[in-house]
N, C-alpha and C positions, 0 to 999 in steps of 0.2 A: 344525776339528771342530766341528759345530753341537749344540747343547743344547736342550731342549724342558722346558717347565716343565709337569708335571703340573698338572691343574685339581683343584680341592679336592674331596675325595670325599664325597657326598652324606651328611647325618645319616642314620644308619640308625635304623630304628623300633624297634628292640630294643636298640641299641648303647648306648656312654656318652654319645653327642652328645644323646639324648634327656632332655628334663628330665624328672624324677620329678614325676608327678602329686601334686597336694596330697593331704594325708589328707582323708577325706570328713568332713562337718559332724557335730561333736559335738550330740549328742541333748539335747534342753532339757526340764527339770522341769516338768512340768505338760501336757506333750504327751498325746494321745490316738491310739491305734491299731484298727484290727481286725484281730485276731489269730485265729487257728484253735487249738484244743487242744494240735494237734502244732507249732505254731509257737511256742508258749509253753514248748513243754519243749525248745526248742534253744538252744544258747548264744548264737547270734548271730541277728539280725534286721535285714533291711534294707527293712523295709516302711515307706513314706512315713506321716507322721504322719495323723491323720483329725480332722476338725473334731469338737471336742468336743461341739458343739450337735446332731451327729447320733449316730447308733448306731455303739458303740465297744464293744470288750472287755478293752482294757487301757488303764491309764493309768501315766505315769512319776512317781512321788513324789520320785526321788531321782536326781541324776546325779554322779558322782564319778571320780576319776583311779585308774588302775592305778598301781601302783609300780613301779620298774624289775625289783626282784626278782622278780617274776612273771613277765616277759617273758625270755624266753631271750636270751643275747647275740646271736644272730642275728635276733631279733625272732620266734623259734618260741614259742609260749604255752606254759608249764607249767600243763595244764588242772587238775593237783590243788591248786598252787598259788594259781591263780585264784578257783577255788571256796572253798578255805580263808580266802580274804581278800574276796572279796565276800559269800558267803551270810551271814554275822553282822551286816556294816553293813546289807545290805539288811532283814534279819530286825529289827534293831532300829528302824530308821526305819521300817519297816511298822506296827509297833504304835504309833509315836506318831502315823503319818498317820491309819489308819484308826480308831484309840481304840478303846474299849471297855474290858473287862476280858481279863484273861488267858482266864478261861473262856469268854468271847464269841467272843475272836478264835479259839481252838481250836474252839468249836462252828458256826463259821462256814464258809460254803464259798470265802471269801474268801482269797487267797493269794497270796504275794510271789513273783515270778520276776524272773530277772536275765538281761541280755544283756550280751555284749562284743563287740568288734571281732572280725571274721573275721580268720584267718592273713592274707590280702592287705590288708587295712586295717590291720593291725598293722605290717606291711612299708611300709606309706607313712606311718607316725608316727601312728596313732589309739591313744590310751592311755586311754579312759574305760569307765567302765561304767554300767549304766543299770538302775534298780529299777522296775518296773512291779507293778501290783495287779491281778490278775483274778479272777474268781469262776466256780467250776466249775458249771455248769447240770448238766451228768451227767457221766459219767466221761471221755467223748470229744466234750464240747463247752463253750463259754465262754457264760455269760450276758453282757448287756449290762449297762454300767455306767451309773449315773448322771451328770450333767453333774458334779457333785462328789462326789469319794471321801473327802476330807479329814472325819475325824469320822465315817463312815458308821454305825459299831458304837455312838456313843454314844446314839443314842437307845433308850429301854427296849423299844420292839417292834421293833429291827432285826432279830433273828433270825427273824423272822417273814417278810422277805424273803431273808434272806441265811445263815440256818440250815441245817444237816445235817440231811436227810429221807430218807426212802425210801419207795418205793411197795410194797413188801412186807416182811413181818418183816426185821428187822436180820440174821437168822442167813443170808440169801439174800445173797451177793455179787452186783455188777452193778447193783443196783438203786436207787442212792444218786441222791437228787436235791436242787437248792436247794430250800430250803422255800417258795419263791415259786411253784415249780410243783405240781401235785395231787401230793399224797402221802397214806399212811394212817400212817407212822410218823414219829415225830420224836426224834432225839437232845437230851435237855432237859439234860444234866449231864454232867460228868465226874468220876472218882472216882479217886484214886491208890491202888494197893493196896500201901500201906507205904510209908515213907519212905526217902530215898536212894538212890543208884544201883545197888544188887545186886538182882539177879533175885528177885523177891519168893518166899516160899515158898509151899504149897498153899492153907495154912491164910490166909496173907493175900489171896489171890486168893478164898478162900471169904467173908472178912469182907468185902469189896469186892463180892461179889455179893448177899449179903445188903443191905447198905447201898443197893445199886441198888434192891432189890426194895423195902425199906422206903419209898425216896423215891418210887418210881415208883406204890405205892401212894397216898401223900399227893398227887402229882401228879393221880391221877384222885379224887380227892376221898374216901379210905378205903370202898371199895366192900369188900364181904365178898369178893368174886371180882377178882382183876384179873390184867392180861398184863405183861409189863415183857421188857426185852431186856437183856442185860449182855453187851458187846463187849470182852474183855480185850484187851490188846496182845500181840503175838507177840514172840518173842526178838528177833528182827532188828529190829522196829519199836521194841523197847524201847533196845537198843543204839545205835539212830539218834536216840534221845532222846524218843520217844513215851512216856512213863513215866505213862500214864493209861489207863482206861478208858472207854467211852462208856457210860451210861445210857439205855436208850430206853423210850418209853412209847407205846400208839398213839393216835390223833389222831382222836376221835369229829367 
């Protein structure tokens, strides 16, 4: 009887013989990116960094590690758990990074956004999260950022460039712009309609409106006749944590 030895089977491109690709590189704090407004709203981003000396619309101010508890047993991301873990950490570091006061941060168009690995990157072992700062030029476009964003709101006139403004009366939605662009109205103060987390009463909202009216008159030099805008939070905004209203005044 004759015997033959079988040749070893070639390695399959998709079988177990193929070595797993290494996880993608972890992003670095201080890196800059040229992102669109749509890209900034997505949980994952694969854009390459851009030179911070050139035009860019996002800058990474923190990179951290995702704990095992927010990653499923098979590497499937738990979206709600990731958001619950990452959002407060990016928010806290955002305040330290851009500086200013709580009011100036609320009145600015600067915002924190975060990114995590895509499901395929998680399957390859990526476990990072990335916090970026962006600035909304309009509702659907990002503004260019300066070379340095650390402490950008510390300057007394920072809201002249980064504040919340409008090209029309604030009662008309869809016309919000960054104050560095042409505008005719500006949000100059935030007013809390009462204390605590309970939905304010009608009387509390009325008192907040009157406070806004008085502050707008002072903002305009105490004229006999003046215009102002009061934008109270909606119930859904209140439940999401926006427990203040914007007080607006026209810009001469």
